PyMOL Python script that loads the backbone (N, CA, C, O; Angstrom):
from pymol import cmd

cmd.read_pdbstr("""\
ATOM      1  N   MET A   1       1.015 -26.448  31.987  1.00  0.00           N
ATOM      2  CA  MET A   1       0.319 -27.516  31.305  1.00  0.00           C
ATOM      3  C   MET A   1       1.039 -27.790  29.985  1.00  0.00           C
ATOM      4  O   MET A   1       1.395 -26.858  29.264  1.00  0.00           O
ATOM      5  N   LEU A   2       1.249 -29.045  29.678  1.00  0.00           N
ATOM      6  CA  LEU A   2       1.930 -29.410  28.434  1.00  0.00           C
ATOM      7  C   LEU A   2       0.916 -29.664  27.323  1.00  0.00           C
ATOM      8  O   LEU A   2      -0.107 -30.317  27.532  1.00  0.00           O
ATOM      9  N   ILE A   3       1.220 -29.136  26.140  1.00  0.00           N
ATOM     10  CA  ILE A   3       0.350 -29.246  24.971  1.00  0.00           C
ATOM     11  C   ILE A   3       1.085 -30.035  23.890  1.00  0.00           C
ATOM     12  O   ILE A   3       2.225 -29.703  23.566  1.00  0.00           O
ATOM     13  N   PRO A   4       0.463 -31.070  23.324  1.00  0.00           N
ATOM     14  CA  PRO A   4       1.085 -31.775  22.199  1.00  0.00           C
ATOM     15  C   PRO A   4       1.087 -30.881  20.951  1.00  0.00           C
ATOM     16  O   PRO A   4       0.084 -30.238  20.644  1.00  0.00           O
ATOM     17  N   VAL A   5       2.205 -30.845  20.245  1.00  0.00           N
ATOM     18  CA  VAL A   5       2.318 -30.053  19.015  1.00  0.00           C
ATOM     19  C   VAL A   5       2.970 -30.887  17.923  1.00  0.00           C
ATOM     20  O   VAL A   5       3.674 -31.860  18.193  1.00  0.00           O
ATOM     21  N   ILE A   6       2.715 -30.480  16.682  1.00  0.00           N
ATOM     22  CA  ILE A   6       3.418 -31.033  15.522  1.00  0.00           C
ATOM     23  C   ILE A   6       4.168 -29.869  14.886  1.00  0.00           C
ATOM     24  O   ILE A   6       3.564 -28.881  14.470  1.00  0.00           O
ATOM     25  N   TYR A   7       5.483 -29.998  14.816  1.00  0.00           N
ATOM     26  CA  TYR A   7       6.309 -28.954  14.215  1.00  0.00           C
ATOM     27  C   TYR A   7       6.194 -28.980  12.692  1.00  0.00           C
ATOM     28  O   TYR A   7       5.658 -29.928  12.119  1.00  0.00           O
ATOM     29  N   ALA A   8       6.696 -27.944  12.051  1.00  0.00           N
ATOM     30  CA  ALA A   8       6.656 -27.822  10.591  1.00  0.00           C
ATOM     31  C   ALA A   8       7.370 -28.985   9.900  1.00  0.00           C
ATOM     32  O   ALA A   8       7.040 -29.325   8.764  1.00  0.00           O
ATOM     33  N   ASP A   9       8.345 -29.596  10.574  1.00  0.00           N
ATOM     34  CA  ASP A   9       9.075 -30.734   9.985  1.00  0.00           C
ATOM     35  C   ASP A   9       8.422 -32.082  10.319  1.00  0.00           C
ATOM     36  O   ASP A   9       9.031 -33.134  10.125  1.00  0.00           O
ATOM     37  N   ASP A  10       7.187 -32.046  10.819  1.00  0.00           N
ATOM     38  CA  ASP A  10       6.387 -33.228  11.179  1.00  0.00           C
ATOM     39  C   ASP A  10       6.849 -33.952  12.443  1.00  0.00           C
ATOM     40  O   ASP A  10       6.369 -35.050  12.722  1.00  0.00           O
ATOM     41  N   SER A  11       7.758 -33.374  13.206  1.00  0.00           N
ATOM     42  CA  SER A  11       8.131 -33.995  14.477  1.00  0.00           C
ATOM     43  C   SER A  11       7.117 -33.595  15.553  1.00  0.00           C
ATOM     44  O   SER A  11       6.505 -32.529  15.485  1.00  0.00           O
ATOM     45  N   TYR A  12       6.958 -34.463  16.535  1.00  0.00           N
ATOM     46  CA  TYR A  12       6.017 -34.239  17.625  1.00  0.00           C
ATOM     47  C   TYR A  12       6.770 -33.825  18.874  1.00  0.00           C
ATOM     48  O   TYR A  12       7.934 -34.177  19.066  1.00  0.00           O
ATOM     49  N   ASP A  13       6.069 -33.055  19.736  1.00  0.00           N
ATOM     50  CA  ASP A  13       6.672 -32.634  20.996  1.00  0.00           C
ATOM     51  C   ASP A  13       5.554 -32.231  21.946  1.00  0.00           C
ATOM     52  O   ASP A  13       4.394 -32.122  21.548  1.00  0.00           O
ATOM     53  N   MET A  14       5.912 -32.013  23.190  1.00  0.00           N
ATOM     54  CA  MET A  14       5.012 -31.466  24.197  1.00  0.00           C
ATOM     55  C   MET A  14       5.639 -30.149  24.639  1.00  0.00           C
ATOM     56  O   MET A  14       6.812 -30.118  25.010  1.00  0.00           O
ATOM     57  N   VAL A  15       4.866 -29.054  24.604  1.00  0.00           N
ATOM     58  CA  VAL A  15       5.397 -27.744  24.980  1.00  0.00           C
ATOM     59  C   VAL A  15       4.520 -27.124  26.061  1.00  0.00           C
ATOM     60  O   VAL A  15       3.345 -27.465  26.196  1.00  0.00           O
ATOM     61  N   GLU A  16       5.100 -26.219  26.820  1.00  0.00           N
ATOM     62  CA  GLU A  16       4.344 -25.472  27.823  1.00  0.00           C
ATOM     63  C   GLU A  16       3.291 -24.620  27.118  1.00  0.00           C
ATOM     64  O   GLU A  16       3.550 -24.063  26.051  1.00  0.00           O
ATOM     65  N   ASP A  17       2.115 -24.522  27.711  1.00  0.00           N
ATOM     66  CA  ASP A  17       1.038 -23.754  27.092  1.00  0.00           C
ATOM     67  C   ASP A  17       1.417 -22.294  26.855  1.00  0.00           C
ATOM     68  O   ASP A  17       0.920 -21.677  25.913  1.00  0.00           O
ATOM     69  N   ARG A  18       2.279 -21.736  27.686  1.00  0.00           N
ATOM     70  CA  ARG A  18       2.691 -20.334  27.511  1.00  0.00           C
ATOM     71  C   ARG A  18       3.528 -20.123  26.248  1.00  0.00           C
ATOM     72  O   ARG A  18       3.684 -18.988  25.797  1.00  0.00           O
ATOM     73  N   MET A  19       4.069 -21.201  25.673  1.00  0.00           N
ATOM     74  CA  MET A  19       4.892 -21.111  24.460  1.00  0.00           C
ATOM     75  C   MET A  19       4.059 -21.167  23.181  1.00  0.00           C
ATOM     76  O   MET A  19       4.557 -20.842  22.103  1.00  0.00           O
ATOM     77  N   LEU A  20       2.804 -21.574  23.291  1.00  0.00           N
ATOM     78  CA  LEU A  20       1.991 -21.852  22.114  1.00  0.00           C
ATOM     79  C   LEU A  20       1.829 -20.644  21.190  1.00  0.00           C
ATOM     80  O   LEU A  20       1.996 -20.780  19.978  1.00  0.00           O
ATOM     81  N   ASN A  21       1.508 -19.471  21.732  1.00  0.00           N
ATOM     82  CA  ASN A  21       1.310 -18.287  20.885  1.00  0.00           C
ATOM     83  C   ASN A  21       2.550 -17.960  20.063  1.00  0.00           C
ATOM     84  O   ASN A  21       2.446 -17.637  18.880  1.00  0.00           O
ATOM     85  N   GLU A  22       3.709 -18.043  20.680  1.00  0.00           N
ATOM     86  CA  GLU A  22       4.948 -17.743  19.956  1.00  0.00           C
ATOM     87  C   GLU A  22       5.199 -18.763  18.848  1.00  0.00           C
ATOM     88  O   GLU A  22       5.589 -18.391  17.741  1.00  0.00           O
ATOM     89  N   LEU A  23       4.979 -20.031  19.132  1.00  0.00           N
ATOM     90  CA  LEU A  23       5.186 -21.067  18.118  1.00  0.00           C
ATOM     91  C   LEU A  23       4.229 -20.893  16.943  1.00  0.00           C
ATOM     92  O   LEU A  23       4.607 -21.119  15.794  1.00  0.00           O
ATOM     93  N   ILE A  24       2.997 -20.496  17.228  1.00  0.00           N
ATOM     94  CA  ILE A  24       2.022 -20.259  16.156  1.00  0.00           C
ATOM     95  C   ILE A  24       2.425 -19.041  15.332  1.00  0.00           C
ATOM     96  O   ILE A  24       2.442 -19.103  14.103  1.00  0.00           O
ATOM     97  N   SER A  25       2.749 -17.934  16.000  1.00  0.00           N
ATOM     98  CA  SER A  25       3.048 -16.690  15.279  1.00  0.00           C
ATOM     99  C   SER A  25       4.341 -16.756  14.479  1.00  0.00           C
ATOM    100  O   SER A  25       4.506 -15.997  13.524  1.00  0.00           O
ATOM    101  N   THR A  26       5.257 -17.642  14.842  1.00  0.00           N
ATOM    102  CA  THR A  26       6.514 -17.777  14.097  1.00  0.00           C
ATOM    103  C   THR A  26       6.480 -18.949  13.118  1.00  0.00           C
ATOM    104  O   THR A  26       7.505 -19.314  12.541  1.00  0.00           O
ATOM    105  N   ASN A  27       5.304 -19.532  12.936  1.00  0.00           N
ATOM    106  CA  ASN A  27       5.095 -20.645  11.991  1.00  0.00           C
ATOM    107  C   ASN A  27       5.995 -21.847  12.270  1.00  0.00           C
ATOM    108  O   ASN A  27       6.378 -22.563  11.346  1.00  0.00           O
ATOM    109  N   LYS A  28       6.329 -22.067  13.527  1.00  0.00           N
ATOM    110  CA  LYS A  28       7.177 -23.209  13.873  1.00  0.00           C
ATOM    111  C   LYS A  28       6.373 -24.489  14.049  1.00  0.00           C
ATOM    112  O   LYS A  28       6.929 -25.584  13.968  1.00  0.00           O
ATOM    113  N   ILE A  29       5.069 -24.364  14.289  1.00  0.00           N
ATOM    114  CA  ILE A  29       4.234 -25.563  14.408  1.00  0.00           C
ATOM    115  C   ILE A  29       3.135 -25.523  13.360  1.00  0.00           C
ATOM    116  O   ILE A  29       2.726 -24.452  12.909  1.00  0.00           O
ATOM    117  N   LYS A  30       2.663 -26.701  12.980  1.00  0.00           N
ATOM    118  CA  LYS A  30       1.554 -26.748  12.030  1.00  0.00           C
ATOM    119  C   LYS A  30       0.281 -27.278  12.666  1.00  0.00           C
ATOM    120  O   LYS A  30      -0.786 -27.225  12.054  1.00  0.00           O
ATOM    121  N   ALA A  31       0.378 -27.790  13.891  1.00  0.00           N
ATOM    122  CA  ALA A  31      -0.818 -28.250  14.597  1.00  0.00           C
ATOM    123  C   ALA A  31      -0.533 -28.355  16.089  1.00  0.00           C
ATOM    124  O   ALA A  31       0.611 -28.523  16.509  1.00  0.00           O
ATOM    125  N   PHE A  32      -1.594 -28.253  16.879  1.00  0.00           N
ATOM    126  CA  PHE A  32      -1.513 -28.526  18.307  1.00  0.00           C
ATOM    127  C   PHE A  32      -2.800 -29.208  18.728  1.00  0.00           C
ATOM    128  O   PHE A  32      -3.821 -29.110  18.048  1.00  0.00           O
ATOM    129  N   LYS A  33      -2.741 -29.897  19.854  1.00  0.00           N
ATOM    130  CA  LYS A  33      -3.904 -30.661  20.293  1.00  0.00           C
ATOM    131  C   LYS A  33      -4.580 -29.973  21.467  1.00  0.00           C
ATOM    132  O   LYS A  33      -3.935 -29.601  22.447  1.00  0.00           O
ATOM    133  N   ARG A  34      -5.891 -29.812  21.348  1.00  0.00           N
ATOM    134  CA  ARG A  34      -6.688 -29.318  22.468  1.00  0.00           C
ATOM    135  C   ARG A  34      -7.658 -30.426  22.851  1.00  0.00           C
ATOM    136  O   ARG A  34      -7.671 -31.480  22.216  1.00  0.00           O
ATOM    137  N   SER A  35      -8.451 -30.210  23.854  1.00  0.00           N
ATOM    138  CA  SER A  35      -9.326 -31.278  24.357  1.00  0.00           C
ATOM    139  C   SER A  35     -10.290 -31.802  23.300  1.00  0.00           C
ATOM    140  O   SER A  35     -10.696 -32.963  23.357  1.00  0.00           O
ATOM    141  N   SER A  36     -10.659 -30.963  22.338  1.00  0.00           N
ATOM    142  CA  SER A  36     -11.603 -31.371  21.288  1.00  0.00           C
ATOM    143  C   SER A  36     -10.916 -32.027  20.089  1.00  0.00           C
ATOM    144  O   SER A  36     -11.597 -32.480  19.168  1.00  0.00           O
ATOM    145  N   GLY A  37      -9.585 -32.085  20.082  1.00  0.00           N
ATOM    146  CA  GLY A  37      -8.859 -32.718  18.986  1.00  0.00           C
ATOM    147  C   GLY A  37      -7.739 -31.835  18.459  1.00  0.00           C
ATOM    148  O   GLY A  37      -7.415 -30.801  19.043  1.00  0.00           O
ATOM    149  N   TRP A  38      -7.150 -32.265  17.336  1.00  0.00           N
ATOM    150  CA  TRP A  38      -6.034 -31.533  16.733  1.00  0.00           C
ATOM    151  C   TRP A  38      -6.533 -30.290  16.011  1.00  0.00           C
ATOM    152  O   TRP A  38      -7.556 -30.327  15.327  1.00  0.00           O
ATOM    153  N   VAL A  39      -5.804 -29.188  16.170  1.00  0.00           N
ATOM    154  CA  VAL A  39      -6.078 -27.927  15.488  1.00  0.00           C
ATOM    155  C   VAL A  39      -4.966 -27.711  14.480  1.00  0.00           C
ATOM    156  O   VAL A  39      -3.795 -27.651  14.854  1.00  0.00           O
ATOM    157  N   ARG A  40      -5.318 -27.593  13.201  1.00  0.00           N
ATOM    158  CA  ARG A  40      -4.330 -27.357  12.141  1.00  0.00           C
ATOM    159  C   ARG A  40      -4.223 -25.854  11.903  1.00  0.00           C
ATOM    160  O   ARG A  40      -5.212 -25.199  11.574  1.00  0.00           O
ATOM    161  N   ILE A  41      -3.036 -25.322  12.069  1.00  0.00           N
ATOM    162  CA  ILE A  41      -2.801 -23.887  11.914  1.00  0.00           C
ATOM    163  C   ILE A  41      -3.091 -23.491  10.471  1.00  0.00           C
ATOM    164  O   ILE A  41      -2.598 -24.124   9.537  1.00  0.00           O
ATOM    165  N   GLY A  42      -3.892 -22.441  10.291  1.00  0.00           N
ATOM    166  CA  GLY A  42      -4.238 -21.960   8.961  1.00  0.00           C
ATOM    167  C   GLY A  42      -5.451 -22.644   8.365  1.00  0.00           C
ATOM    168  O   GLY A  42      -5.949 -22.210   7.327  1.00  0.00           O
ATOM    169  N   GLU A  43      -5.942 -23.705   8.995  1.00  0.00           N
ATOM    170  CA  GLU A  43      -7.112 -24.416   8.483  1.00  0.00           C
ATOM    171  C   GLU A  43      -8.274 -24.389   9.471  1.00  0.00           C
ATOM    172  O   GLU A  43      -9.426 -24.220   9.074  1.00  0.00           O
ATOM    173  N   ASP A  44      -7.973 -24.554  10.746  1.00  0.00           N
ATOM    174  CA  ASP A  44      -9.005 -24.584  11.780  1.00  0.00           C
ATOM    175  C   ASP A  44      -8.995 -23.278  12.564  1.00  0.00           C
ATOM    176  O   ASP A  44      -7.950 -22.642  12.698  1.00  0.00           O
ATOM    177  N   PRO A  45     -10.154 -22.876  13.082  1.00  0.00           N
ATOM    178  CA  PRO A  45     -10.174 -21.675  13.930  1.00  0.00           C
ATOM    179  C   PRO A  45      -9.359 -21.912  15.202  1.00  0.00           C
ATOM    180  O   PRO A  45      -9.453 -22.971  15.823  1.00  0.00           O
ATOM    181  N   ILE A  46      -8.572 -20.928  15.573  1.00  0.00           N
ATOM    182  CA  ILE A  46      -7.729 -21.070  16.758  1.00  0.00           C
ATOM    183  C   ILE A  46      -8.421 -20.489  17.984  1.00  0.00           C
ATOM    184  O   ILE A  46      -8.442 -21.114  19.044  1.00  0.00           O
ATOM    185  N   ARG A  47      -8.978 -19.314  17.842  1.00  0.00           N
ATOM    186  CA  ARG A  47      -9.708 -18.690  18.948  1.00  0.00           C
ATOM    187  C   ARG A  47     -10.669 -17.673  18.378  1.00  0.00           C
ATOM    188  O   ARG A  47     -10.619 -17.342  17.193  1.00  0.00           O
ATOM    189  N   LYS A  48     -11.545 -17.180  19.234  1.00  0.00           N
ATOM    190  CA  LYS A  48     -12.494 -16.159  18.800  1.00  0.00           C
ATOM    191  C   LYS A  48     -11.741 -14.925  18.328  1.00  0.00           C
ATOM    192  O   LYS A  48     -10.687 -14.585  18.864  1.00  0.00           O
ATOM    193  N   ILE A  49     -12.283 -14.269  17.337  1.00  0.00           N
ATOM    194  CA  ILE A  49     -11.702 -13.012  16.876  1.00  0.00           C
ATOM    195  C   ILE A  49     -12.185 -11.911  17.814  1.00  0.00           C
ATOM    196  O   ILE A  49     -13.385 -11.758  18.042  1.00  0.00           O
ATOM    197  N   VAL A  50     -11.256 -11.162  18.342  1.00  0.00           N
ATOM    198  CA  VAL A  50     -11.583 -10.092  19.276  1.00  0.00           C
ATOM    199  C   VAL A  50     -11.488  -8.771  18.542  1.00  0.00           C
ATOM    200  O   VAL A  50     -10.476  -8.479  17.905  1.00  0.00           O
ATOM    201  N   TYR A  51     -12.547  -7.965  18.630  1.00  0.00           N
ATOM    202  CA  TYR A  51     -12.547  -6.650  17.997  1.00  0.00           C
ATOM    203  C   TYR A  51     -11.649  -5.720  18.796  1.00  0.00           C
ATOM    204  O   TYR A  51     -11.841  -5.551  20.000  1.00  0.00           O
ATOM    205  N   ARG A  52     -10.671  -5.116  18.133  1.00  0.00           N
ATOM    206  CA  ARG A  52      -9.710  -4.259  18.824  1.00  0.00           C
ATOM    207  C   ARG A  52      -9.846  -2.783  18.449  1.00  0.00           C
ATOM    208  O   ARG A  52      -8.976  -1.980  18.786  1.00  0.00           O
ATOM    209  N   GLY A  53     -10.912  -2.424  17.766  1.00  0.00           N
ATOM    210  CA  GLY A  53     -11.112  -1.034  17.376  1.00  0.00           C
ATOM    211  C   GLY A  53     -11.811  -0.234  18.459  1.00  0.00           C
ATOM    212  O   GLY A  53     -12.008  -0.717  19.575  1.00  0.00           O
ATOM    213  N   PRO A  54     -12.186   0.995  18.121  1.00  0.00           N
ATOM    214  CA  PRO A  54     -12.876   1.843  19.099  1.00  0.00           C
ATOM    215  C   PRO A  54     -14.263   1.291  19.428  1.00  0.00           C
ATOM    216  O   PRO A  54     -14.889   0.621  18.606  1.00  0.00           O
ATOM    217  N   GLU A  55     -14.719   1.577  20.613  1.00  0.00           N
ATOM    218  CA  GLU A  55     -16.042   1.151  21.050  1.00  0.00           C
ATOM    219  C   GLU A  55     -17.097   1.806  20.167  1.00  0.00           C
ATOM    220  O   GLU A  55     -17.125   3.029  20.028  1.00  0.00           O
ATOM    221  N   ARG A  56     -17.972   0.986  19.566  1.00  0.00           N
ATOM    222  CA  ARG A  56     -18.995   1.518  18.662  1.00  0.00           C
ATOM    223  C   ARG A  56     -20.386   1.427  19.256  1.00  0.00           C
ATOM    224  O   ARG A  56     -21.333   1.998  18.715  1.00  0.00           O
ATOM    225  N   ARG A  57     -20.517   0.718  20.359  1.00  0.00           N
ATOM    226  CA  ARG A  57     -21.837   0.607  20.980  1.00  0.00           C
ATOM    227  C   ARG A  57     -22.044   1.826  21.857  1.00  0.00           C
ATOM    228  O   ARG A  57     -21.373   1.992  22.875  1.00  0.00           O
ATOM    229  N   GLY A  58     -22.952   2.654  21.468  1.00  0.00           N
ATOM    230  CA  GLY A  58     -23.207   3.859  22.243  1.00  0.00           C
ATOM    231  C   GLY A  58     -24.331   3.646  23.233  1.00  0.00           C
ATOM    232  O   GLY A  58     -25.184   2.780  23.040  1.00  0.00           O
ATOM    233  N   SER A  59     -24.331   4.429  24.280  1.00  0.00           N
ATOM    234  CA  SER A  59     -25.454   4.362  25.217  1.00  0.00           C
ATOM    235  C   SER A  59     -26.517   5.316  24.707  1.00  0.00           C
ATOM    236  O   SER A  59     -26.281   6.517  24.575  1.00  0.00           O
ATOM    237  N   HIS A  60     -27.674   4.777  24.426  1.00  0.00           N
ATOM    238  CA  HIS A  60     -28.751   5.578  23.834  1.00  0.00           C
ATOM    239  C   HIS A  60     -29.718   6.019  24.867  1.00  0.00           C
ATOM    240  O   HIS A  60     -30.691   6.703  24.550  1.00  0.00           O
TER     241      HIS A  60
END
""", "prot")
cmd.dss("prot")
cmd.show_as("cartoon", "prot")
cmd.util.cbc("prot")
cmd.orient("prot")
């Protein structure tokens, strides 16, 4: 699936969805478009925060 993106230099492109995480983590893009509209990196939430620590919910 192709995703519209805006690069750091303000150029537009369409990239494969599998490339999106790398482009975000390397600060190569400043926005991408999802079905609900444009997401600005560093300003809008990108995804839910997932807790990666030890399980704290005990069975009582």
